[in-house]
Each structure stands twice: as C-alpha cells, then as structure tokens.
N, C-alpha and C positions, 0 to 999 in steps of 0.2 A: 291649841295642840297642833303640832306640825303634821303635815300630810306625810304618810310613809312613802318611800320610794316605790316605784313600780315593781311589781313582783318579778317581771322579766329582767329588770336591771339587777335586782338582788341575786337572782339565779345566775346571771352572767358573772357578777363579781364573785359569787361563791364558787362557781365552777372554775373560775380563773385562779383563785388564790388558795382554795382548800387543798388541792392535790399537793402543792409544794409544802404547805404548812401543816399537813396532816400529821397526826401523832405517830412517832416512830417507837415510842415507849408508852406504856399506860400511865396516865396521870393519876397520882395518888388521890383518893377521895378527899375533898377538902375537910380539914379538921374542924372542930367546933369553933365558933367565933371566939376570937382571942381579945382579951383586954389588957394583956401584959406581954412583954417580950419573952418568948420562949424559943430559943434556937431550935430549928428544925430543918431537916433536909427534904421535906415534902412541901408541896404547894398547899398553902393554908388560906382559907377565907377569913377575912376580918370584917366584922360588922360594927356599927356604932362608932365609926372612925371620925365623925365630925360632920360639918355642914355638907349636905349632899342633895342639892335641890332636884337633880334629875335621876335619883335612885340608881346610881351606878353601884356595881359590886366591886369589891376590892379583894385581890388575891396577892399574897406576898410569899416570896421565896427567900429564906435566910439559910445560907450554907452553914454546915457544922463548923467550918473554918472562918466564920465571920470575924472580921478584924475589929479592934477597938475603934470606935467612932468611924464606922464604915461609910463609904460612898453609897449613893442610892441611884439606881437606874430605873426609870419608869418606861416600861415597854408597852406600847399602845397598839391595839389590834386593828385589823382591816374590817371593812363592811362584811357582815355575816359572820364575823369571827367572835372571839371571846378571850378573856384573860387566860383560861386554861389552854386554849388553842395556841396562844402565843408562847406559853410556857413549854408546851410539848413540841411545838413546831419550829422553835428557834433555839439557838445555843446560848442564850443569855444566862440560863440557870447553870450550865456547865462552866461558863466563864466566871460566874459568881463563885462556884466551888473553887476555881483556880485562884481568883484574886480577892475573895473575901468581901465583896460588896453585897448589898441587899437589892433585890429586884421587886418592883411593884408592877402588877398586871391589872390595870383597870378593865372593867368589863361592862359593856352597855346592856341595858335591859329593855330598851324600847324595841319595837318590832323590827325595825330595819337593821338593828345591830351596827348602825353607823354612828360615829361620834358627831355631836353638834358642833360644826365649824361654820355655821351659816347665820345663826340668829344674832340680833343685836346684843342679847344678853351674853352670848359666848365670846363676843369680840370686844369686851371691855373688862378690865380688872374688877373682880368682885361682882360682876353683873349677874351671875347666876349660871345655871345649866352645868354642862360637864366640866369645864375648867375649874369651877369652884370645888366640885367633888374631888377632882384629882389633886388639887392643892391641899385639900384636907387629908388625903392619903399620905402625901409627902410629910405633912406636919405630924401625922400619927407615927409614921416610921421614925422620924427625927426624934420624937420624944421617947418612943419605945426602945430604940436601939442606940440612943445618943449619937445619931448619925452626924457626919460632918456636913454642915449646911453650906459649905463652900464647894461641895462635890456632889451636887444633885444634877442629874442629867436626864434627858428624855429622848426616846427614839420611837419611831413608828413606821408602819407600812400602809400605804394607800390612805384610807380614812385616818389611820394612826399617824401618818406622815403629815396630813393636813392639821391634825391636832397638835403635833409637835410644833409646827409653825405658830399656831394659836397660843400655845402655852408660853413660848418664848416671848411673844408679844405682850400677853396679859401679865406675866409674872417674871420679868427680867431679873428681879431681885431674888428669885427662888432657884432658877436653873442656871448652871454654869455653861452649858452647851447642849445642842441638840443634833440629832442625825435623822433626816427625813428621807425615806425611800419611796419614790413615786408619789410626790405630793404636789401642792400648789402653794402660792404665797399666802401669807396672812391677809385676810380680808377678801381674797379672790372669790371665795364661795359665798360671800355675803348675800342674803336674801331678806326681804321684808314681808313676804306673804306667808310665812310659816313653812315654806318648802325647805327640804333638806338638800335639794339638788340644784345646782346652778349650771345649766348647759353651756352657757357662754364660757365660763371658767374651765369646765372640764374639756371643752373643745379647743382650748388654747387661744381664744379670741379676746381675752381680757388683757390689755396691755396698759402700762403706766410708765411714767418716767421714774428713775430711781428715787427722786425726791418725793414723788407722789406715793410710791410704795412705802417708803420710809415713814412718811407722815401717817399712813394708816396704822403702822405699828406704834408710833409714838402717841397716837390718839387713844390707844387702849389704856394707857397709864399716863394721863396728862401730868406734866410737872416733874416726871421722873428724870433725874440727871445722873444716876449711878451707872456703873458698868453694865454693858449689854452682853448677853450670852453669845458664844461663838456658834456658828452654824455649818453643818455638813449636809449637802443635798446630793441625791442620787436620782438619775432618770434614764430610762431607755429611749432611744431615738424613735422606736416604733410603738410607743405607748399609745394604745387606742382607747383608753379609758380616761386618763388625765393626760392630755396631749403634751408632746414634748416642748412646745413653746413655754409652758409653765416653768420649766427648768431655768430658762434664761431670765424669766421674770423673778423667780426666787433669788437668783444671783444679784439682780439689780436691787431687790429689796434689802437683802441682808448686808451687802456691801455698803449701801447707803446708811443703814441703821448703825453699822459698826464704824462708819466714817473712814472706809478704805476705798481705794480707787477701783474703777471698773476694769482696769488692765491687769491680767494675772501677774503676780510676782514670780510664779513658777508654773510650768506645764510639763507633765510627764505621762507615761503610759504604764501604770502599775500592773496591768494584765492585758492580754490580747483583746483588742476592740474597746478598751477603756481609755478615756482621756480625762486626766485629772488636772484641774486648775486650782491654784491657791491664790488668795487675795489678801493683801496686807501683811504677808509673811510667807516664808518658804518652807517652814518646818511642819512637823506632824500636827501641831496645834495652831495653825494659821487661823486668823479670825474667821475666814470663810473658805471652805473647801467644797469643790463641786466635782462630781464624777459622772461623766456621760458614757453610756454603754451603747455602742454602735449595734444597730440591728436587733436590739432587745426590746420586748414589749413591757406591758405593765407589770407582769409577774416576774420582776427582776431579782427578787431577794433569793439568795442562795447561801449555802453553808460557807462560812468564812467572812461574810460581810459584817457580821456583828463584831468580829475581832478587829476589823478595820475601823469601825465606829469606836470601839474601845480605845484604840490607839489615838484617835482624834480626841476622845475625852481625856486621855492621859492616864487611864486607869490600869494600863499594863506596864507602867514604869514608875509607879509611885506618885503620880500626879502630873498635871500639866507643866510642860517645860516652857521656859521663856522663849520668846522669838529669837531667831538666829543670833549667834553669839555676839555679845558685847563685852569684851574682856576688860575694857576700861573706857571712860568717856569724860569729856569736859564740855561744859556749856558756858558760852559767853553771851550775855544779853544786855542790850541797851534799850532804853525807852525814851520816848518823846511824848510828853503829856500836854494837854491844854484843858480848858474848863471842864468838860465832861467826857473827854475822849483821850485816847493814847494810841501810839503804835509801838510795837516791840519788835526788835530785830534779834534773832536768836541764831548763834552759830554752834553747831554740834560737831565736836571733833572725836574721832575714834582713836583713843590712845592705846588700844589693845594691839595685839600682833596678828589678829585674824580679821579679814574683811567682814563687814556687816552687810548682808544682802537681804534687805527688807527690815525696816526699823519702825519702832513706835516710841515716841518721846512722851513720857508722862509728867505732868506738873499740875499744881493746884493754883488757880487764880485767886488773888485776894478777894475778900467779900465785896460785892458790889460791881465787880468787873464782868462784862459779857462780851465775848468775841462777836464782831459783826461781819468780818471777812478776814481771809488770810491768803497767804501765797506760799508756794513750794511745799505744801502739805495739806492734808485734810484734817479738820479739827472737830472733835466730838467728845462730849457735848460742848455747848458754847460757854458754860460757866462751871464753877466748881472744879472737880477733878477732871482735867482735860487730857485727852490723848491726841497728839499730832502724829499722823501716819504718813509715810512717804508717798509720793506720787510716782508714776511710772518711770520718769526720767532721772530720779535721784535716789533710787532704792539702795544702791550700793555705796558704802563708805569704806574706802581702802584704809589700811593701817596708816595712822597719822594724817588721814584725809578728813575733810570737813564738808558739811553741807549747811547752807544758810536758809533759814525759813523766817517767817514773820507773820504778824497779825495786827489787825486794828480792833480796838475794843472801846466800849463805853465804860465809864466808872462813876461812882457816886461820891468820890472824894479821895479814895485810896488809889493812887495811880502807880503804886510800886510794882516791880517785877516779881514773879514767883521766886522763891528762895531755894527750891529743891527740884531736881529733875532726875528721871530714870530713863535709861535707854534700853529697851527690851528687858526691863526688870532690873537692870544694873544701875545702882546709884552713881550719878556723875558728880564730879567736882564742879563748882560754879565759880566763875571769875568775872 
C-alpha cells in the first residue's frame, strides 16, 4: 500500500487549487447507481462500471442535448479534489450542454485524493491501478451511449494533468487527444518504493532526451504501431509545485512520440503573457500544442481554458480538421532494392492553389518492411501505417512546389513501394 503524501503537502495543494475550482453552483446530489443509459442534465454516479482495481468512483454528465454517437471527454481532478469538484469548478458540463458530448469525472477514494501516476502498475497498459479503472469508465460510456470511439479525449489539472499524460501513454488506442494543465511527462513521477510523490520530478530536475522520453511512453504498450493521440500542454513559468522545466520535457516527449520536429511550426500569442507553440502543424489540431503562461504559478486554470482545449480536440467544429490545407497533391516514388534492404526516394508535389505550411504524408508500408532511417522528414512508426512529418526547413510547399524525402528500410521479400499516399488527409495521385 502506498504511503500517503504528507499532510502539509496536501493542505498546500488543496489551498492552492480549491479556491479557483470551488463550486459556483450547487452540485446535484448523485443519482442512484445506473446500469443503463438515461439522459440526464445532472451529475450522476455510476457503480459497477467494470474492472476497477483501485476503487475509483465514476461520475458522468450527459446533457439533455446529447448527440447521437457522442464524443466523450474525461475530466480528471487535482490532488485533494474529486469528480464532483471538477464538475462544479470547470466549464466542461456547460460545454457539453452546448456541443452534445458526454463528460466522465473519475474520483479518487484513497486518502491523498491524488491519482496514481507513480507505480509500475499505473505506467503500463492493463497493469492495474487508476488507469485501468478510467479505461473501464470509458468503455461503460461507449456501450451505454453508443459513443464515438474515435472521439474520446482526456484533460486534467495538476494530478489530473499527470494522469492525462499517463492515459495517453497506456491507452493510445482509446484516446484521440489530451490536454494537460500543469503536469509532468509520462513516467517522470515514477517510483518503486510505494510513494506517490517524486520530489526530483516535481522540482523539475528530471531530464531526458526526446528519444528517452518517447521510449518511456512506447514501453507502456510494447509493440503498438497504431496512431498516437495528439497532446496539448499548459504550464506557468512560476509554477512552484510542478516546476516549469517539466513543460519543456513534456514537449520533448510528445513531439518524439508523435514523430514531429522539436522546432515549432508556428508560434503566436493568443492572450497577454501567453506564448503558444505548435509542432508538426500550424492549425488548431496540430500534433502537439504547448502554451506557456508568463509569471503564472501552478494554479493556472481559469475560465475559458476548457474552450481552448475543446478547440484543440476539434469538438467545437464537428471534429478534428486536417492539418493545413492540401488542395491537391502528387507523389512520385522510386525504389532501389537489394537482398534484404531498400531505399525509397519520394517527391511530394503540391498541386493545389494554396501553400501548405506544415505537412504530414501518410502511407502504409508493405508487410515485412521496416524503416531503419530516413532523411528530410521524421517517420513514425517504423512499419505498418507510417506518417512522415516535415522538418523545420521544408515545412512549406508552395503551389506547384515539391519537397523530396526518402528512407531506408529492411524487407523480408516484398520490396515494393507503397501504393497510396495522403497529404494532410488529402489523397494524392501516385506516379
């Protein structure tokens, strides 16, 4: 059994976060445990929702205006918090009323009221502890409301932000994107002595290369080669609970996991004192988006931030948009093969009338091929359905302009080139 956090730490975190997230309206008393989908505009507790090794509580908010096959947002609370506190202290329920999605509010029952983001069980898929319970909540909602499994998202504050990182690592096939407010990278809080707290990580002294951070995520679900969820991270420069260097480490981790460059594709200032950087794309649903708040501490969450996360999720406009426009495209590919290896040279031409600023070329390698290295793009994963993403110096493709990329791969007999390509979601002609 893990040791609880020091009472002084809990009191500090509670004093820090509770004033901002205190209820402004009374939370409706949880209804009886539900075993079937009954649309309701009050917060409802659900019991018996599935595998739940750490005895989490599940609360769900379903608006009267819930859409057919709705999206699902999991909103994860801070240390000393609860599901009902997240319901009453954030605007996710009112956004659900407006856009028709379902909100799940997990709630910790252990004494610290912090989520387990430290134990070896929590840091691997199906390993046990809180992530398994939250996955069960998602499965329950998906069944009960015929939810869209391609539109499941997670967001959290502080301990909830750390859990957001953990869930994206453990269950990349469940979540489409996450938004973490004042968190740390996946695996940063890891401990082996049963403690919930990692002082080195909270102090911002745990650093790794992008590859090392990415490997920690990939180790949570060995062998997974499918698409990875997009990530939005927020951090205040004066955070004295989870120090600001963690922000940069999160960026390193998720850009590596998503196979995009470390150099921002776009930088802007959406509000005074904010610096927003986007990686791998310039639009509202870039693979990685990071927002730094100058002079702001740990308690950074304020009204309106959920709507910005909603935009990143794509839920305020009918779903995620493709990366910046590709009105038309053409791909020319040549291969040179030998016994067990090959090289491929790929030319991508923008045949549209609008410049492409930030691109992702998707293609599927024939069975048995694995990319060992590449040039002029980053490639992820190495086999199966691959995405090649621009590097900093070739992000823009003018109308009628081209960019050349290439890779080396091993093969087990089939050395053919891929037969189909998409540029930012648009199908290209192949020659």
